[in-house]
C-alpha positions as CSV (number, residue, x, y, z in Angstrom):
1,M,-28.4,13.3,46.1
2,T,-25.8,12.4,48.6
3,L,-26.0,14.3,52.0
4,Y,-23.0,15.3,53.8
5,R,-22.1,16.5,57.4
6,I,-19.3,18.3,59.1
7,L,-18.0,17.4,62.5
8,L,-16.3,19.9,64.9
9,F,-14.9,18.3,68.2
10,Y,-12.2,18.2,70.8
11,K,-11.3,16.8,74.2
12,Y,-8.5,17.4,76.4
13,V,-7.6,14.0,77.8
14,A,-4.2,12.0,78.4
15,I,-3.6,9.9,75.4
16,P,-1.1,6.9,76.1
17,D,1.4,6.7,72.9
18,A,-0.6,9.5,71.2
19,E,2.0,9.2,68.3
20,A,1.1,5.8,67.5
21,F,-2.6,6.5,67.9
22,A,-2.4,9.2,65.5
23,A,-0.9,6.8,62.9
24,E,-3.6,4.1,63.5
25,H,-6.4,7.0,63.3
26,L,-5.1,8.3,60.1
27,Q,-5.6,4.6,58.5
28,Y,-9.1,4.4,60.0
29,C,-10.2,7.7,58.7
30,K,-8.7,6.7,55.1
31,D,-10.5,3.4,55.2
32,L,-13.8,5.1,56.4
33,G,-13.5,7.8,53.6
34,V,-13.9,11.1,55.7
35,K,-11.9,14.0,54.9
36,G,-10.6,16.8,57.3
37,R,-8.0,17.8,59.7
38,I,-7.4,16.1,63.0
39,L,-4.6,16.8,65.6
40,I,-3.7,14.5,68.3
41,A,-1.3,15.2,71.2
42,N,-0.4,13.5,74.5
43,E,-3.0,16.0,76.0
44,G,-5.9,15.1,73.6
45,I,-7.7,15.4,70.3
46,N,-8.9,18.3,68.2
47,G,-10.7,17.8,64.8
48,T,-12.9,18.8,62.1
49,L,-14.0,16.6,59.3
50,S,-16.6,15.9,56.7
51,G,-18.3,12.9,55.1
52,T,-21.6,11.4,54.2
53,V,-24.3,11.1,56.9
54,E,-23.5,7.3,57.2
55,Q,-19.5,7.9,57.3
56,T,-20.0,10.7,60.0
57,E,-22.3,8.7,62.0
58,R,-19.9,5.7,62.0
59,Y,-17.1,8.0,63.0
60,V,-18.9,9.4,66.1
61,T,-19.8,5.7,67.2
62,D,-16.5,4.3,66.7
63,L,-14.6,7.4,68.5
64,R,-17.0,7.2,71.5
65,R,-16.3,3.5,71.8
66,N,-12.8,4.4,73.0
67,P,-13.2,4.9,76.7
68,L,-11.1,8.1,76.4
69,F,-13.6,9.7,74.2
70,S,-16.8,8.2,75.4
71,D,-18.3,11.7,76.3
72,V,-16.9,13.8,73.1
73,V,-19.3,16.5,72.1
74,F,-19.6,16.8,68.4
75,K,-20.9,20.0,66.8
76,I,-22.6,18.9,63.6
77,D,-23.4,21.0,60.4
78,D,-25.4,19.6,57.3
79,S,-23.6,20.2,54.1
80,E,-24.2,19.6,50.3
81,E,-20.6,18.6,49.9
82,H,-17.4,17.7,51.5
83,A,-15.9,20.7,53.4
84,F,-12.2,19.3,52.7
85,K,-10.2,18.0,50.0
86,K,-8.0,15.6,51.9
87,I,-7.7,13.7,55.2
88,F,-5.0,14.8,57.6
89,V,-4.3,13.4,60.9
90,R,-1.1,14.5,62.7
91,Y,0.7,14.2,66.1
92,K,1.6,17.5,67.7
93,K,3.2,18.4,70.9
94,E,0.2,20.7,71.7
95,L,-3.3,20.7,70.4
96,V,-3.2,24.6,70.5
97,T,0.3,25.8,70.1
98,L,1.0,27.9,73.0
99,R,4.5,27.2,74.4
100,Y,3.7,28.7,77.7
101,D,6.4,28.5,80.5
102,K,4.2,26.4,82.8
103,P,2.2,23.1,82.2
104,L,-1.6,23.7,82.2
105,N,-4.5,21.4,82.3
106,P,-7.7,23.2,81.0
107,N,-9.9,20.6,82.6
108,T,-8.9,21.9,86.0
109,D,-7.1,25.3,85.5
110,G,-9.6,26.8,83.0
111,G,-12.3,29.4,83.7
112,A,-16.1,28.8,84.3
113,R,-18.0,27.4,81.3
114,L,-21.0,29.5,80.4
115,K,-24.0,28.2,78.4
116,P,-25.1,30.4,75.5
117,K,-28.1,31.9,77.5
118,E,-25.6,32.9,80.4
119,F,-23.1,34.2,77.9
120,H,-25.8,36.3,76.2
121,D,-27.0,37.8,79.4
122,L,-23.6,38.9,80.7
123,L,-22.7,40.4,77.3
124,Q,-25.3,43.0,77.9
125,R,-23.6,44.1,81.2
126,D,-21.5,47.4,81.3
127,D,-19.1,46.0,83.9
128,V,-17.6,43.1,82.0
129,I,-14.8,42.8,79.6
130,V,-15.3,40.6,76.5
131,L,-12.2,39.2,74.9
132,D,-12.0,37.3,71.6
133,G,-9.8,34.4,72.0
134,R,-9.2,34.0,68.1
135,S,-6.5,35.9,65.8
136,G,-7.4,39.2,64.4
137,Y,-8.2,38.2,60.9
138,E,-11.1,36.0,62.4
139,Y,-12.2,38.9,64.4
140,D,-12.6,41.0,61.4
141,L,-15.0,38.6,59.7
142,G,-17.4,38.7,62.8
143,H,-17.3,38.9,66.5
144,F,-19.5,39.5,69.5
145,R,-20.7,43.0,70.0
146,N,-18.1,45.2,71.8
147,A,-15.5,42.4,72.2
148,I,-11.9,43.4,72.3
149,R,-9.8,42.6,69.1
150,P,-6.6,41.0,70.0
151,E,-3.6,42.2,68.1
152,V,-2.2,38.6,67.6
153,D,-1.5,36.6,64.4
154,S,-1.0,33.3,66.5
155,F,-2.4,31.8,69.7
156,R,1.0,31.7,71.3
157,E,1.2,35.5,71.3
158,F,-1.7,35.7,73.8
159,P,0.2,35.5,77.0
160,Q,2.3,38.6,76.3
161,W,-0.6,40.4,74.7
162,I,-2.5,39.7,78.1
163,R,0.3,41.1,80.1
164,D,0.7,44.2,78.0
165,N,-3.0,44.9,77.7
166,L,-5.1,43.6,80.5
167,T,-3.0,43.5,83.7
168,D,-4.7,46.5,84.8
169,H,-8.1,44.8,84.8
170,K,-7.5,41.7,86.8
171,D,-10.4,42.8,89.0
172,K,-13.0,42.8,86.3
173,K,-14.9,39.8,85.1
174,I,-13.8,38.8,81.8
175,L,-15.6,36.8,79.1
176,T,-13.9,34.9,76.4
177,Y,-15.0,33.1,73.3
178,C,-13.5,31.3,70.3
179,T,-14.8,29.2,67.5
180,G,-15.4,25.7,69.1
181,G,-14.1,26.1,72.6
182,I,-10.8,24.6,72.6
183,R,-8.7,27.8,72.5
184,C,-10.6,29.4,75.4
185,E,-10.2,26.4,77.5
186,M,-6.4,27.0,77.4
187,L,-6.8,30.8,77.2
188,T,-8.7,31.0,80.4
189,A,-6.1,28.6,82.1
190,V,-3.5,31.0,81.1
191,M,-5.5,34.0,82.5
192,R,-5.9,32.4,85.7
193,N,-2.4,31.4,85.9
194,E,-1.5,35.1,85.3
195,G,-3.8,36.3,88.2
196,F,-7.0,37.0,86.7
197,E,-9.8,35.1,88.9
198,D,-13.0,36.1,87.5
199,V,-12.5,34.6,83.9
200,A,-15.2,32.6,82.1
201,Q,-15.4,31.0,78.7
202,L,-18.3,30.3,76.3
203,D,-19.0,26.6,76.5
204,G,-18.8,25.0,72.9
205,G,-17.7,28.3,71.4
206,I,-19.4,30.5,68.8
207,V,-20.7,27.6,66.7
208,T,-22.7,26.2,69.7
209,Y,-23.9,29.7,70.4
210,G,-25.5,30.1,67.0
211,K,-27.3,26.8,67.2
212,D,-28.9,27.7,70.6
213,P,-32.8,27.8,70.0
214,E,-33.1,30.6,72.8
215,V,-30.4,33.1,71.8
216,K,-30.3,32.2,68.2
217,G,-26.8,33.9,67.9
218,R,-28.0,37.2,68.9
219,L,-25.3,39.9,69.6
220,F,-22.9,38.2,67.2
221,D,-22.3,40.5,64.3
222,G,-20.6,39.3,60.9
223,N,-19.9,35.8,60.1
224,C,-17.7,33.4,61.8
225,Y,-14.4,32.3,60.2
226,V,-14.1,28.5,60.0
227,F,-11.0,26.4,58.9
228,D,-12.6,24.6,55.9
229,E,-13.7,25.1,52.4
230,R,-16.9,27.2,53.8
231,V,-14.5,29.7,55.3
232,S,-17.4,31.9,56.5
233,V,-20.7,30.7,58.3
234,R,-23.5,32.7,59.5
235,I,-24.2,32.6,63.4
236,N,-26.7,35.2,64.1
237,Q,-30.1,33.6,62.9
238,T,-32.2,36.7,63.5
239,D,-33.0,39.8,61.6
240,E,-30.1,41.6,63.6
241,H,-27.5,39.8,61.2
242,V,-25.0,42.3,59.7
243,L,-22.0,42.1,57.8
244,V,-18.9,43.6,59.5
245,G,-16.1,42.4,57.2
246,K,-14.7,45.1,55.0
247,C,-13.2,44.7,51.6
248,H,-9.5,45.1,51.7
249,H,-9.6,47.3,48.7
250,C,-12.8,49.5,48.9
251,G,-14.1,49.2,52.5
252,E,-17.5,47.9,51.4
253,P,-19.1,45.2,53.6
254,T,-18.2,41.7,52.6
255,D,-17.9,38.1,54.1
256,R,-15.6,36.6,51.5
257,Y,-12.0,35.8,52.2
258,I,-9.7,34.8,49.6
259,N,-5.8,34.3,49.3
260,C,-3.8,36.7,47.2
261,A,-3.2,35.5,43.8
262,D,0.6,35.9,44.1
263,D,2.1,32.8,45.1
264,T,4.7,34.6,47.1
265,C,2.2,36.6,49.1
266,H,-1.1,34.5,49.4
267,L,-2.5,37.0,52.0
268,Q,-5.8,36.0,53.1
269,H,-7.9,39.2,52.8
270,L,-11.6,40.1,52.6
271,V,-12.7,41.2,49.4
272,C,-16.0,42.0,47.6
273,S,-16.9,40.4,44.2
274,D,-16.3,43.6,42.3
275,C,-12.8,44.2,43.7
276,E,-11.9,40.8,43.3
277,T,-12.6,40.9,39.6
278,E,-10.9,44.4,39.2
279,F,-7.7,43.4,41.2
280,Q,-7.7,39.9,39.7
281,G,-7.4,38.1,43.1
282,Y,-4.3,40.4,44.2
283,C,-4.1,41.9,47.5
284,S,-2.1,44.9,46.0
285,S,-0.7,46.3,42.8
286,E,2.8,45.3,44.1
287,C,1.8,41.7,44.0
288,A,0.0,41.8,40.7
289,E,3.3,43.3,39.3
290,N,5.5,40.9,41.1
291,D,3.4,37.8,39.8
292,H,3.5,39.3,36.4
293,A,7.3,39.9,36.5
294,V,7.9,36.2,37.8
295,S,5.6,34.9,35.0
296,I,7.5,36.8,32.4
297,G,11.1,35.8,33.7
């Protein structure tokens, strides 16, 4: 039986001629046989990919041979199969699309990095604010207990959302977290630039927190949304694990996300197995009727 692994990694570092590097890296990944999604920008690299144990070990070794990435931290999951269908390596202007009005360097401008145990202990204090640094649909699948759900559909909406919702709390200690850490590197840099002084981030993100042998994912309710074929992974490894996601149709607990079967909609929504069968994968009766009308036409 072939064993696979999934790698999640990033690093903010200036890459000379990043566009050319992206093209070279794409060819390298194709030759190696790994699959996944890697973004490369002038400010660094952000990727998640899958391959056999041998392929992923080779990728880690080869990437770290480059002086720019010698200290890249890889989060590693075992898998029974590939987590992606293809390999994409693309050049982007920003690793995380923000379009902020001031250049920021997360390595120097970001908030303090907290290890899982430090984060866990602070979560239990009444005088801290916990902000989820992801999109609302990710929060709906799972989140840290008592965290604030951001009403944002994309990361670039965060600066205005912060101004509208947190300005009165600049004197409070604020904890932030995201899936693997990269978004909170930039989010805390934004917040400090907006005048928040006591801002911290979960180092390594939710996935690192879930693997920590001491905290074992405690105080994380539900599952974590991931951007590969798995969609949902368990974080809390204790008997405290609960589902917080609710079926779009009936409200029953579930951790399954699907895309609406209507090609003109494709709304990603949580659905239980019974409702997926009953509604045939559509998010609404309108989508079912629309799809039926299109097929007849």
